[in-house]
C-alpha positions as CSV (number, residue, x, y, z in Angstrom):
1,M,-42.7,-39.8,11.7
2,H,-40.0,-39.1,9.1
3,H,-39.8,-35.5,7.9
4,V,-40.5,-36.4,4.3
5,A,-43.9,-37.9,5.3
6,R,-44.5,-34.9,7.6
7,S,-43.7,-32.5,4.8
8,L,-46.7,-33.9,2.8
9,V,-49.1,-32.7,5.6
10,P,-50.2,-29.0,5.4
11,G,-48.2,-26.8,7.7
12,P,-50.9,-25.8,10.2
13,L,-51.7,-29.5,10.9
14,R,-48.1,-30.8,10.8
15,Y,-47.4,-30.3,14.4
16,F,-50.5,-32.3,15.6
17,L,-48.8,-35.4,14.2
18,P,-46.9,-37.7,16.6
19,K,-43.2,-37.0,17.0
20,T,-40.4,-39.5,17.5
21,A,-37.9,-36.9,18.8
22,K,-37.6,-33.3,19.8
23,R,-37.1,-30.8,17.0
24,V,-33.9,-28.8,16.3
25,V,-33.9,-25.9,13.9
26,V,-30.4,-25.0,12.5
27,V,-30.3,-21.5,11.1
28,G,-27.5,-21.3,8.5
29,G,-26.3,-23.9,6.0
30,G,-22.6,-23.1,6.2
31,P,-20.0,-25.6,7.4
32,T,-20.9,-25.2,11.0
33,G,-24.6,-25.5,10.4
34,L,-24.1,-28.6,8.3
35,F,-21.8,-30.2,10.8
36,C,-24.4,-29.7,13.6
37,A,-27.2,-31.0,11.4
38,D,-25.3,-34.2,10.5
39,R,-24.4,-34.9,14.2
40,L,-27.9,-34.1,15.6
41,R,-30.0,-35.9,12.9
42,H,-29.5,-39.3,14.7
43,H,-31.1,-38.0,17.9
44,F,-33.5,-35.3,16.8
45,E,-35.8,-34.2,14.1
46,V,-33.6,-31.6,12.3
47,T,-34.5,-28.7,10.0
48,V,-32.0,-26.5,8.3
49,V,-32.9,-23.0,7.2
50,D,-30.9,-21.1,4.6
51,G,-31.5,-18.2,2.2
52,K,-30.2,-20.0,-0.8
53,D,-30.8,-23.6,-2.1
54,Y,-27.1,-24.6,-2.3
55,F,-23.9,-24.8,-0.3
56,E,-20.8,-23.0,-1.7
57,F,-17.3,-23.1,-0.3
58,T,-16.7,-19.3,-0.7
59,P,-13.0,-19.2,-0.1
60,S,-12.5,-21.0,-3.4
61,I,-14.8,-18.7,-5.4
62,L,-12.0,-16.8,-7.1
63,R,-10.8,-20.0,-8.8
64,A,-14.4,-20.7,-9.9
65,V,-14.5,-17.3,-11.5
66,A,-11.4,-18.2,-13.5
67,D,-12.4,-21.8,-14.1
68,P,-16.2,-22.3,-14.5
69,A,-15.9,-26.1,-14.2
70,H,-14.5,-25.7,-10.7
71,H,-17.7,-24.3,-9.3
72,S,-19.4,-27.8,-9.4
73,H,-16.6,-29.0,-7.1
74,I,-17.3,-26.4,-4.4
75,T,-21.1,-26.5,-4.4
76,F,-24.0,-28.8,-3.9
77,N,-27.8,-28.5,-3.7
78,Y,-29.2,-28.6,-0.2
79,R,-32.2,-30.7,-1.0
80,D,-30.2,-33.3,-2.8
81,V,-27.8,-33.8,0.1
82,L,-29.8,-32.9,3.2
83,E,-33.2,-34.4,2.4
84,R,-32.3,-37.3,0.1
85,Q,-29.1,-38.4,1.7
86,L,-29.2,-37.3,5.3
87,G,-32.9,-37.3,6.1
88,V,-32.8,-33.7,7.3
89,E,-35.5,-31.2,6.3
90,F,-34.5,-28.1,4.4
91,V,-36.4,-24.8,4.3
92,L,-35.5,-22.1,1.8
93,G,-35.9,-18.7,3.3
94,E,-34.4,-16.0,5.5
95,A,-34.6,-16.3,9.2
96,T,-35.6,-12.8,10.4
97,S,-36.2,-13.4,14.1
98,I,-36.0,-16.0,16.9
99,D,-38.5,-16.0,19.7
100,A,-38.0,-18.3,22.7
101,T,-40.3,-16.6,25.2
102,P,-43.0,-18.9,26.7
103,E,-45.9,-16.9,25.4
104,H,-44.8,-17.5,21.8
105,A,-44.1,-21.2,22.2
106,S,-46.9,-23.7,21.4
107,L,-47.6,-27.4,21.5
108,G,-44.8,-28.0,24.0
109,H,-42.1,-26.4,21.9
110,T,-39.5,-23.9,23.3
111,G,-39.8,-21.2,20.7
112,A,-40.1,-20.4,17.0
113,V,-38.0,-19.1,14.1
114,R,-39.7,-16.7,11.8
115,V,-38.7,-17.5,8.2
116,M,-39.5,-15.2,5.2
117,S,-39.6,-16.9,1.8
118,G,-41.2,-16.5,-1.6
119,A,-44.3,-18.1,-0.2
120,G,-44.6,-15.7,2.6
121,D,-43.9,-15.9,6.4
122,N,-43.5,-19.2,8.1
123,R,-42.9,-20.0,11.8
124,L,-40.8,-23.0,12.6
125,Q,-41.4,-24.3,16.1
126,F,-38.4,-25.8,17.9
127,D,-37.3,-27.4,21.1
128,Y,-33.7,-26.4,20.4
129,C,-32.3,-23.9,18.0
130,V,-28.7,-23.6,16.6
131,V,-27.7,-20.3,15.1
132,A,-24.8,-20.7,12.7
133,V,-24.9,-17.7,10.5
134,G,-21.3,-16.5,11.0
135,A,-19.6,-13.8,13.0
136,S,-20.1,-11.0,10.5
137,N,-23.8,-10.6,10.8
138,G,-26.0,-12.4,13.2
139,L,-29.8,-12.3,13.3
140,W,-29.8,-9.7,16.0
141,K,-26.9,-7.7,14.5
142,P,-28.0,-6.4,11.2
143,R,-25.6,-4.5,8.9
144,L,-28.0,-1.5,8.4
145,A,-25.7,1.5,8.0
146,R,-22.7,0.3,10.0
147,E,-20.6,0.0,6.9
148,P,-21.3,0.4,3.1
149,A,-22.1,-2.8,1.3
150,P,-19.7,-3.9,-1.4
151,P,-20.9,-3.3,-5.0
152,A,-23.4,-5.9,-6.1
153,G,-22.1,-8.7,-8.2
154,T,-18.5,-8.4,-6.9
155,I,-16.6,-11.2,-5.2
156,A,-16.6,-9.1,-2.0
157,A,-20.4,-8.9,-2.2
158,M,-20.6,-12.6,-2.8
159,Q,-18.4,-13.4,0.2
160,M,-20.4,-11.0,2.4
161,N,-23.6,-12.5,1.4
162,S,-22.3,-15.9,2.1
163,M,-21.3,-14.9,5.6
164,K,-24.7,-13.4,6.1
165,G,-26.3,-16.7,5.4
166,H,-28.3,-15.5,2.4
167,Q,-27.8,-14.0,-1.0
168,S,-29.6,-11.6,-3.2
169,A,-32.7,-12.8,-4.9
170,A,-30.7,-13.1,-8.1
171,E,-28.4,-15.7,-6.5
172,R,-30.7,-17.9,-4.5
173,T,-30.5,-20.8,-6.9
174,L,-27.4,-22.5,-8.2
175,D,-28.1,-21.7,-11.9
176,L,-28.5,-18.0,-11.1
177,R,-25.3,-18.0,-9.0
178,R,-23.4,-19.5,-11.9
179,Q,-24.7,-16.8,-14.2
180,T,-23.5,-14.1,-11.8
181,L,-20.0,-15.7,-11.9
182,Q,-20.1,-15.7,-15.7
183,D,-21.0,-12.0,-15.7
184,L,-18.2,-11.3,-13.3
185,R,-15.7,-13.3,-15.4
186,E,-16.6,-11.2,-18.4
187,R,-16.2,-7.9,-16.5
188,I,-12.7,-8.9,-15.2
189,G,-11.6,-9.8,-18.7
190,S,-13.3,-6.9,-20.6
191,A,-11.5,-4.3,-22.7
192,K,-12.3,-1.8,-20.0
193,G,-10.8,-3.8,-17.2
194,A,-7.4,-3.7,-15.6
195,V,-5.7,-5.8,-12.9
196,V,-3.3,-4.2,-10.4
197,V,-0.9,-6.5,-8.6
198,G,0.1,-5.0,-5.3
199,A,-2.1,-3.0,-2.8
200,G,0.7,-0.8,-1.5
201,L,1.0,3.0,-1.9
202,V,1.6,2.9,-5.7
203,G,-0.8,0.1,-6.4
204,S,-3.7,1.7,-4.6
205,L,-3.0,5.1,-6.1
206,C,-2.8,3.5,-9.5
207,A,-6.2,1.8,-8.9
208,V,-7.8,5.2,-8.2
209,V,-6.3,6.7,-11.3
210,L,-7.6,3.8,-13.4
211,L,-11.0,3.9,-11.8
212,R,-11.5,7.6,-12.6
213,K,-10.8,6.8,-16.2
214,G,-13.6,4.3,-16.2
215,F,-11.7,1.1,-16.0
216,A,-13.0,-1.8,-13.9
217,V,-10.2,-2.6,-11.5
218,H,-9.2,-5.7,-9.5
219,V,-6.3,-5.5,-7.1
220,F,-4.5,-8.6,-5.9
221,E,-2.3,-8.4,-2.8
222,R,-0.2,-11.1,-1.2
223,Y,-0.7,-10.0,2.4
224,E,-3.9,-9.6,4.4
225,D,-5.8,-6.3,4.6
226,I,-3.6,-3.9,6.6
227,R,-6.7,-2.0,7.6
228,S,-7.7,-5.0,9.8
229,I,-4.5,-5.1,11.9
230,P,-3.0,-2.5,14.3
231,S,0.3,-2.1,12.4
232,A,1.9,-3.7,9.4
233,G,5.0,-3.5,7.2
234,R,7.9,-1.1,7.6
235,S,7.1,1.8,9.9
236,I,9.7,4.2,8.6
237,N,8.0,7.5,8.1
238,L,7.9,8.6,4.5
239,A,8.8,12.0,3.1
240,I,6.4,13.0,0.4
241,T,7.2,16.0,-1.7
242,S,5.6,18.1,-4.4
243,R,7.0,15.8,-7.1
244,G,5.0,12.9,-5.8
245,L,2.0,15.0,-4.7
246,R,1.4,16.1,-8.2
247,A,-0.1,12.7,-8.9
248,I,-2.4,13.2,-5.9
249,R,-3.3,16.7,-7.0
250,S,-4.3,15.4,-10.5
251,L,-7.1,13.4,-8.8
252,G,-8.9,16.6,-8.0
253,G,-11.6,16.9,-5.4
254,G,-10.4,17.0,-1.8
255,V,-8.0,14.1,-1.9
256,Y,-4.9,16.3,-1.7
257,D,-6.3,18.4,1.2
258,D,-7.3,15.2,3.0
259,I,-3.9,13.7,2.8
260,V,-1.8,16.8,3.4
261,G,-4.1,18.4,6.0
262,K,-5.0,15.3,8.0
263,L,-2.1,12.8,7.7
264,T,1.1,14.9,7.4
265,T,3.5,17.2,9.2
266,K,5.6,19.9,7.4
267,I,9.3,19.3,7.3
268,R,11.2,22.5,6.3
269,G,14.8,21.1,6.3
270,R,17.5,19.2,8.0
271,I,18.3,19.7,11.7
272,I,21.9,18.5,12.0
273,H,23.2,17.4,15.4
274,M,27.0,17.6,15.2
275,P,29.3,15.0,16.9
276,Q,30.5,15.2,20.5
277,G,27.5,17.2,21.6
278,G,28.4,20.0,19.2
279,D,26.1,22.6,17.6
280,V,22.6,21.9,16.3
281,L,22.3,23.5,12.8
282,F,19.4,24.0,10.5
283,Q,19.8,23.4,6.7
284,R,16.6,24.3,4.8
285,Y,15.4,22.2,1.9
286,G,14.1,25.0,-0.4
287,K,14.8,28.7,-0.8
288,D,12.4,29.7,2.0
289,D,9.6,28.5,4.2
290,S,7.2,28.2,1.3
291,E,9.1,25.1,0.2
292,C,8.8,22.0,2.4
293,N,8.4,18.3,2.5
294,Y,5.8,16.3,4.5
295,S,6.3,13.5,7.0
296,V,3.6,10.8,6.8
297,S,3.1,7.4,8.2
298,R,3.4,4.8,5.5
299,L,0.7,2.7,7.2
300,D,-1.8,5.6,7.5
301,L,-1.2,6.7,3.9
302,N,-1.6,3.2,2.6
303,K,-4.9,2.7,4.5
304,F,-6.2,6.0,3.2
305,L,-5.5,5.0,-0.4
306,I,-7.0,1.5,-0.1
307,D,-10.1,3.0,1.4
308,L,-10.3,5.6,-1.4
309,A,-9.8,2.9,-4.1
310,A,-12.3,0.6,-2.5
311,K,-14.9,3.3,-2.1
312,E,-14.6,4.2,-5.8
313,G,-15.1,0.6,-6.9
314,A,-11.8,-1.3,-6.9
315,E,-12.2,-4.9,-5.9
316,Y,-9.4,-6.0,-3.6
317,H,-8.3,-9.7,-3.3
318,F,-6.1,-9.9,-0.2
319,S,-4.0,-12.9,0.8
320,H,-3.3,-13.8,-2.9
321,A,0.4,-14.4,-3.3
322,L,1.4,-14.3,-7.0
323,S,3.7,-17.1,-8.2
324,E,6.5,-16.5,-10.6
325,S,5.1,-19.4,-12.7
326,S,2.5,-16.9,-13.9
327,D,2.4,-16.9,-17.7
328,F,2.9,-13.8,-19.9
329,T,4.1,-15.7,-23.0
330,G,0.8,-16.5,-24.7
331,P,0.4,-15.7,-28.4
332,E,-2.2,-13.0,-27.7
333,A,-0.9,-9.4,-27.6
334,I,-2.9,-8.6,-24.4
335,G,-3.8,-10.9,-21.5
336,C,-2.0,-13.5,-19.4
337,Q,-2.6,-16.2,-16.8
338,L,-1.8,-15.3,-13.2
339,H,-1.1,-18.0,-10.7
340,F,-1.9,-17.3,-7.0
341,T,-1.7,-19.1,-3.7
342,R,-4.7,-18.0,-1.7
343,R,-4.7,-18.2,2.0
344,A,-7.9,-18.3,4.0
345,A,-8.8,-19.7,7.4
346,G,-5.4,-21.4,7.6
347,V,-6.0,-23.2,4.2
348,E,-3.9,-22.6,1.1
349,E,-5.4,-23.0,-2.3
350,R,-3.9,-22.7,-5.8
351,V,-5.8,-20.3,-8.0
352,R,-5.3,-19.5,-11.7
353,V,-6.9,-16.4,-13.2
354,Q,-7.0,-16.1,-17.0
355,L,-7.1,-12.4,-18.1
356,E,-7.8,-10.6,-21.3
357,C,-6.9,-7.2,-19.9
358,P,-3.6,-5.5,-19.0
359,V,-1.7,-6.0,-15.7
360,I,-0.1,-3.1,-13.9
361,A,2.5,-4.6,-11.6
362,C,3.0,-2.5,-8.4
363,D,4.1,-5.4,-6.2
364,G,7.2,-3.8,-4.7
365,A,10.9,-4.5,-4.6
366,G,10.4,-8.3,-4.4
367,S,7.9,-8.2,-7.3
368,R,6.8,-11.7,-8.3
369,V,5.6,-10.2,-11.6
370,R,9.2,-9.2,-12.3
371,Y,10.4,-12.6,-11.4
372,A,7.8,-14.2,-13.7
373,L,8.9,-12.1,-16.6
374,R,12.5,-13.0,-16.0
375,R,11.6,-16.7,-15.8
376,S,10.1,-16.4,-19.2
377,G,13.0,-14.5,-20.7
378,L,11.0,-11.2,-21.0
379,T,13.3,-9.1,-18.8
380,T,16.4,-9.0,-16.7
381,F,17.2,-7.2,-13.5
382,T,19.7,-6.7,-10.7
383,E,19.1,-6.5,-7.0
384,E,22.1,-4.8,-5.3
385,L,21.9,-4.9,-1.5
386,I,24.2,-2.5,0.3
387,S,26.2,-3.5,3.3
388,R,24.2,-1.3,5.6
389,G,20.8,-2.0,7.2
390,Y,18.5,-0.1,9.4
391,K,16.6,-0.4,12.8
392,E,13.8,1.7,14.1
393,V,14.1,3.7,17.3
394,L,11.1,5.4,18.8
395,F,11.4,8.9,20.3
396,P,8.5,9.8,22.7
397,N,6.8,13.2,22.4
398,P,9.4,15.7,23.9
399,G,6.7,18.0,25.2
400,D,8.3,21.3,26.0
401,K,11.8,19.9,25.7
402,D,12.3,20.8,22.1
403,F,15.5,19.6,20.5
404,G,15.4,21.7,17.4
405,A,18.0,24.2,16.0
406,P,18.4,27.3,18.3
407,G,19.9,29.5,15.6
408,G,22.5,32.1,16.3
409,D,26.0,32.8,14.8
410,G,24.4,33.4,11.4
411,G,22.4,30.1,11.5
412,E,18.7,29.9,11.2
413,A,16.4,28.5,14.0
414,C,13.9,25.7,13.5
415,E,11.6,24.0,15.9
416,G,12.3,20.3,16.3
417,R,8.9,19.2,14.9
418,Y,9.7,20.9,11.5
419,G,12.9,19.2,10.7
420,L,14.4,15.9,9.6
421,H,16.9,15.3,12.4
422,I,20.2,13.8,11.4
423,W,23.1,12.8,13.7
424,P,25.8,12.4,11.0
425,R,28.6,10.1,12.2
426,G,30.4,9.0,9.1
427,D,29.9,5.3,8.6
428,H,26.6,5.4,10.5
429,M,23.8,7.9,11.3
430,L,20.6,8.4,13.2
431,M,17.6,10.1,11.7
432,A,14.2,11.1,13.1
433,L,11.0,12.3,11.6
434,V,8.0,13.6,13.6
435,N,4.7,11.8,13.8
436,L,1.2,13.3,14.1
437,D,1.1,12.7,17.8
438,G,4.4,14.6,18.4
439,S,6.5,11.5,18.8
440,F,9.4,10.8,16.4
441,T,10.2,7.7,14.3
442,G,13.9,7.4,14.5
443,T,16.1,5.1,12.3
444,I,19.6,4.0,12.7
445,Y,21.6,3.2,9.6
446,M,24.8,1.2,10.0
447,D,26.8,-1.8,8.7
448,N,25.2,-5.2,9.1
449,E,28.6,-6.9,9.8
450,G,31.8,-5.7,11.3
451,E,33.3,-4.5,14.5
452,E,30.7,-1.8,15.0
453,S,27.6,-3.3,13.4
454,F,24.1,-4.7,14.0
455,A,25.6,-8.2,14.1
456,T,27.8,-7.1,17.1
457,F,24.8,-5.7,19.0
458,A,23.1,-9.0,19.8
459,D,20.5,-9.4,22.5
460,T,23.0,-10.8,24.9
461,P,24.8,-9.3,27.9
462,E,27.9,-8.9,25.8
463,G,26.0,-7.4,22.9
464,R,24.1,-5.0,25.1
465,A,27.3,-3.9,26.8
466,K,28.9,-3.1,23.4
467,C,25.8,-1.3,22.2
468,T,25.7,0.7,25.4
469,A,29.3,1.9,24.9
470,W,28.7,2.7,21.2
471,C,25.5,4.7,22.0
472,E,27.3,6.7,24.7
473,K,30.2,7.4,22.4
474,H,28.3,8.5,19.3
475,Y,24.8,9.5,20.3
476,S,25.0,10.8,23.9
477,D,23.1,13.9,22.9
478,A,20.2,11.8,21.5
479,L,19.8,9.5,24.5
480,P,17.7,11.9,26.6
481,H,15.2,12.3,23.7
482,V,14.9,8.5,23.2
483,G,14.2,7.9,26.9
484,G,17.7,7.1,28.2
485,I,20.4,4.6,27.4
486,D,18.5,1.6,28.5
487,C,15.6,2.4,26.2
488,M,17.9,3.1,23.2
489,V,19.9,-0.1,23.7
490,K,16.8,-2.3,24.1
491,Q,15.3,-1.0,20.8
492,I,18.6,-1.5,18.9
493,V,19.2,-5.1,20.1
494,T,15.6,-6.3,19.8
495,N,14.1,-4.5,16.8
496,P,14.4,-6.3,13.5
497,T,17.0,-5.2,11.0
498,G,15.7,-4.0,7.6
499,I,17.6,-4.5,4.3
500,L,18.5,-1.7,1.9
501,G,19.2,-2.1,-1.8
502,T,18.6,-1.0,-5.4
503,V,16.6,-2.8,-8.1
504,R,17.2,-2.0,-11.8
505,T,15.1,-3.6,-14.5
506,S,16.0,-3.8,-18.2
507,T,12.5,-4.1,-19.6
508,W,9.4,-2.7,-17.9
509,A,6.7,-3.4,-20.5
510,V,5.7,-6.5,-22.5
511,Q,3.4,-5.6,-25.3
512,G,-0.1,-4.6,-24.0
513,K,0.1,-7.5,-21.4
514,V,1.9,-6.0,-18.5
515,V,3.9,-3.0,-17.3
516,L,6.0,-2.7,-14.1
517,I,6.0,0.6,-12.1
518,G,7.2,1.8,-8.7
519,D,9.5,-0.4,-6.6
520,A,8.6,-3.4,-8.8
521,C,11.1,-2.1,-11.4
522,H,13.2,0.6,-9.6
523,A,13.4,0.1,-5.9
524,M,16.0,2.4,-4.3
525,V,17.6,3.2,-0.9
526,P,15.7,5.7,1.1
527,F,18.4,8.4,1.4
528,F,16.7,10.9,-0.9
529,G,13.2,10.1,0.3
530,Q,12.0,9.6,-3.3
531,G,10.9,5.9,-3.4
532,C,7.2,6.7,-2.9
533,N,7.5,10.0,-4.8
534,C,9.0,8.3,-7.9
535,G,6.4,5.6,-7.8
536,F,3.6,8.2,-7.6
537,E,5.2,10.1,-10.5
538,D,5.1,6.8,-12.5
539,T,1.3,6.7,-12.0
540,L,1.0,10.3,-13.2
541,W,2.9,9.5,-16.4
542,L,0.9,6.2,-16.9
543,S,-2.2,8.3,-16.6
544,R,-1.0,10.7,-19.3
545,F,0.0,8.0,-21.7
546,L,-3.3,6.1,-21.2
547,D,-5.1,9.4,-21.9
548,E,-3.1,9.8,-25.1
549,H,-3.6,6.2,-26.4
550,C,-6.6,4.6,-24.8
551,C,-8.9,7.5,-23.7
552,A,-10.9,10.4,-24.9
553,E,-11.4,13.4,-22.6
554,G,-9.9,11.4,-19.7
555,K,-12.3,8.4,-20.0
556,C,-11.3,5.0,-21.4
557,M,-13.0,4.2,-24.7
558,P,-13.5,0.5,-25.5
559,E,-12.7,1.0,-29.2
560,K,-9.3,2.5,-28.2
561,C,-8.5,0.0,-25.4
562,T,-6.8,-2.3,-27.9
563,A,-3.7,-4.4,-27.4
564,D,-1.8,-2.2,-29.8
565,N,-2.8,1.0,-27.9
566,F,-2.0,-0.4,-24.5
567,A,1.4,-1.5,-25.9
568,K,2.1,2.0,-27.1
569,A,1.1,3.5,-23.7
570,F,3.3,1.1,-21.8
571,A,6.3,1.5,-24.2
572,A,6.0,5.3,-23.9
573,L,6.0,5.0,-20.1
574,E,9.1,2.9,-20.0
575,S,10.9,5.2,-22.4
576,E,10.0,8.3,-20.3
577,R,10.6,6.8,-16.9
578,K,13.4,4.4,-17.0
579,P,16.3,7.0,-17.5
580,N,14.8,9.0,-14.6
581,A,14.4,6.0,-12.4
582,D,18.1,5.1,-13.0
583,A,19.1,8.6,-12.2
584,I,17.3,8.9,-8.8
585,C,18.5,5.4,-7.8
586,D,22.1,6.8,-8.3
587,M,21.4,10.0,-6.5
588,A,19.8,8.2,-3.6
589,L,23.0,6.1,-3.1
590,E,25.1,9.3,-3.3
591,N,22.9,11.0,-0.8
592,F,23.7,8.5,2.0
593,R,27.3,9.8,1.9
594,E,26.0,13.4,2.0
595,M,23.7,12.7,5.0
596,S,25.9,10.5,7.0
597,D,29.2,12.4,6.6
598,K,29.0,15.6,4.6
599,T,26.2,17.3,6.5
600,G,28.6,17.3,9.5
601,D,31.4,18.9,7.3
602,V,32.0,22.6,7.8
603,R,32.9,23.2,4.1
604,F,29.8,21.3,2.9
605,Q,27.6,23.4,5.1
606,A,29.2,26.6,3.8
607,L,28.6,25.6,0.2
608,K,25.0,24.8,0.9
609,K,24.5,28.3,2.4
610,V,26.1,29.8,-0.7
611,E,23.8,27.7,-2.9
612,N,20.7,28.9,-1.0
613,K,21.8,32.5,-1.4
614,L,22.3,32.0,-5.2
615,E,18.9,30.4,-5.7
616,N,17.2,33.2,-3.9
617,Q,19.3,35.8,-5.9
618,F,19.1,34.1,-9.3
619,P,16.0,31.8,-9.2
620,D,15.8,31.7,-13.0
621,K,19.3,30.4,-13.3
622,I,19.9,28.0,-10.4
623,R,17.9,25.8,-8.0
624,S,19.6,23.4,-5.6
625,R,19.7,19.8,-6.7
626,Y,17.6,18.9,-3.7
627,A,14.9,21.4,-4.6
628,M,14.8,20.1,-8.2
629,V,14.5,16.5,-7.0
630,C,11.8,17.2,-4.5
631,Y,9.8,20.1,-6.1
632,G,10.6,19.5,-9.8
633,G,8.8,17.2,-12.3
634,E,7.3,19.8,-14.6
635,G,9.2,22.1,-17.0
636,N,11.4,19.1,-18.0
637,V,13.0,19.2,-14.5
638,S,13.2,15.4,-14.5
639,Y,15.4,13.2,-12.3
640,A,17.8,12.6,-15.1
641,N,18.1,16.3,-16.0
642,T,18.5,17.2,-12.4
643,K,21.4,14.8,-12.1
644,R,23.2,16.5,-15.0
645,L,22.5,20.0,-13.7
646,G,23.6,19.1,-10.2
647,V,27.1,18.1,-11.3
648,V,27.7,21.5,-13.0
649,Q,26.1,23.5,-10.2
650,W,28.4,21.9,-7.6
651,E,31.5,22.6,-9.7
652,I,30.4,26.3,-9.8
653,L,29.9,26.4,-6.0
654,E,33.3,24.8,-5.5
655,E,34.9,27.4,-7.7
656,L,33.2,30.3,-6.0
657,C,34.4,29.1,-2.6
658,S,37.8,27.8,-3.6
659,G,39.6,30.6,-1.8
660,M,37.8,30.0,1.5
661,V,40.1,27.5,3.3
662,D,39.7,28.0,7.0
663,D,36.6,27.7,9.2
664,K,36.4,31.4,9.8
665,A,36.2,32.2,6.1
666,L,33.7,29.3,5.5
667,A,31.5,30.6,8.3
668,K,31.0,33.8,6.3
669,A,30.9,32.2,2.8
670,A,27.4,33.2,2.0
671,E,28.0,36.8,3.1
672,N,31.2,37.2,1.1
673,V,30.5,35.3,-2.1
674,D,31.1,37.3,-5.2
675,L,27.6,37.6,-6.7
676,E,28.8,39.2,-10.0
677,R,31.2,36.3,-10.6
678,A,28.5,33.9,-9.6
679,K,26.1,35.3,-12.1
680,A,28.8,35.2,-14.9
681,L,29.6,31.5,-14.1
682,L,25.9,30.6,-14.1
683,E,25.3,32.3,-17.4
684,E,28.4,30.8,-19.0
685,R,28.0,27.1,-17.8
686,L,24.5,26.5,-16.5
687,V,22.1,28.6,-18.7
688,P,23.3,27.0,-22.0
689,L,22.6,23.5,-20.4
690,H,19.1,24.7,-19.4
691,R,18.5,25.6,-23.1
692,E,19.8,22.3,-24.3
693,L,17.6,20.3,-21.9
694,N,14.6,22.7,-22.3
695,I,14.6,23.4,-18.6
696,D,12.0,25.8,-17.0
697,L,13.1,26.5,-13.4
698,S,10.0,28.5,-12.7
699,T,8.2,25.2,-12.4
700,V,10.3,24.1,-9.4
701,R,8.0,25.1,-6.7
702,H,6.0,23.6,-3.8
């Protein structure tokens, strides 16, 4: 008997009617369940159970949020298609259990599915049962407290509900579902909304900052969620310093302690491994042990910040690659249209999102937002790659075989785990930073092309032979710590080569529509360890200008979140930060020369010791350029002002040590420096510049 005729018979009597075939119950109306129902309906009496009365192709839901008309193309009503077209029975309800034990079967059936619906419990007897409710949450694997559910009404919640095979009561029907999408569309485009492009370190921190001001935040990221894969992206360890950590401190709570206490290792200075197996020297960063940097895994820090932002309500949209065809040229003073390519389950889909809220572009050195702005004539930029690249080299945990600085002959001692190790070799160098597990992430920097270059060290017998000779010539003292020559050579010839360069952008902000921050507008080479710190400082200044123009007591106010006020905040950010970004980009390039060559120079080492003595003797008059870069930020100790001060300070140091010409004199430079003359030079040349720039050196602290 056809299921339509059977459905007219009351449930308790229905199963006494004659059957023409065995019965199959398919739990789940997703693609797999529908495929099974379609194939089995020719041979069996088929019933499909689902918690909603419509099918929806969820990977395309974001496009439906932006374009309401698209939703009709990715949905259909189950009864219209299953019962009226395919002759398959549809039951609306949630399957809560399946029992296939003999004592629960009846009338010759194998088992029963318990279905809860608005009409109460129902038991569907079956001969065969197909469970097609997805991998995320089967009938016998409830979510319970395994992980927090996404906020109700968000796209993440919609996708999770779809995978679970049912949705909330408010979305069981197609009309209610479309109303939910409309509500979401209004939230995304509201005056209290903001879109962040890029889920890296700066993007995720920016999301947290915005959320704590009361903005509804959506984050779009071109790559998949890094939390779901073992490793991703560049694995160079980061050096985070007080300058960048001020943005973390401003969040309050235990965020700073969680990051510094659980993810980082203290780095007190450089441990310099001189050529030809020479001395191992320690050169501290600050004036004493109270001033240090921190080594942290880029991946671990990024995961932490994504988790934090998601926990506080940010909605992430991974695998959304922005196109430079995105349009920021509309007549409105705020809002734009973003064009994405969304990748899901091996399928690419074009998505357009119309926004009526500002965009914060944090999408890195290859920023597609920046390219979109240039395409529309709204900015210009340069991308200057340097001739050198880098390769990662892993150092295993040395155990009790420490390779730090032993001290002696007037030098300070430092355990290996507390230093940035540098093997300065002129045109190339090796660096290493400790990881939490005691191993070290090493990085070789050298020319990409040339006689001694990464191009020469190919993964061939000839390339390996050249690499072996080069390693033994320049880095023989590092080989035991890497694991031997074979281990070193294998990593160099097989690991990928990273590129290094500087991005400079003419215009960061376009009205209240969009502002670029972080590497999206000022990517830099890593030789001052300030890329992340500078980006974090951008978010701190963005927070301050939003407070000034769009907020009251730190919370966004809809009446103040106008196009004009966002434009004022973004323009102020660009005016404040662009000169400083240009300055640190310049200093980062200069620092490669210092690290690869000068750190191994006896005169340079002597001047650094004199500098350290002066900043301890006259802390209100001089701090090293390095200290001002890493521990500055307040008291008008900006990157740009630090660059100006650094030039004058080095001239003073050169003058103080001008009479020290041989190695013996230089070795005792710090002991013999004329402090009275030093004080006079500082007061004559440096203190007036402090007054001109309104510098407060007391703010340079850890």
